[in-house]
Steps between C-alpha positions, in 0.01 A plus 500: 500500500554248769194628682291440182621154394139367490380785285808462270431131447141561429565765247755291325269196495198695394659713235287497188619803329664504159858374481584743207768719633818434310734731683525635849735752646494507878654810647452655157654848556513687181309221311763438235466119522123520468521735211739285304296200558194691380702620195563136415137408510481352853221569735681660798453650840718687746479527875682776694421691802577825312207430267248407771600544860191303634466208251863472408645489845619155582509578871115543510237241466346664204842524326603156573164352358545731192844348436351145555220571253756611238738203560193269460407673177818397326462257220629170623842392359556787257504821686781749551556671836733733655570552875744766625793340672638731770839339488534629139339450173167323453370157499332395177304190469 
């Protein structure tokens, strides 16, 4: 990402897409969190390399920008997200 700071800044500043995503599961794995959110009526998305090795690989430029797009699509101030915590459990916001 450090090699693309100008492009990251530009994409964030120029983002005009809808901000209608109510839940986001980064490193979604089985998709349980996403499924539960959808079951409760929330618009939801999941991101995991197992689903899409090209566009959901955070270590590639394509994958990084896909994750950024999803984060930018979250409804400001009232979204639910989950991020896997490698030290145990998950972080939920």
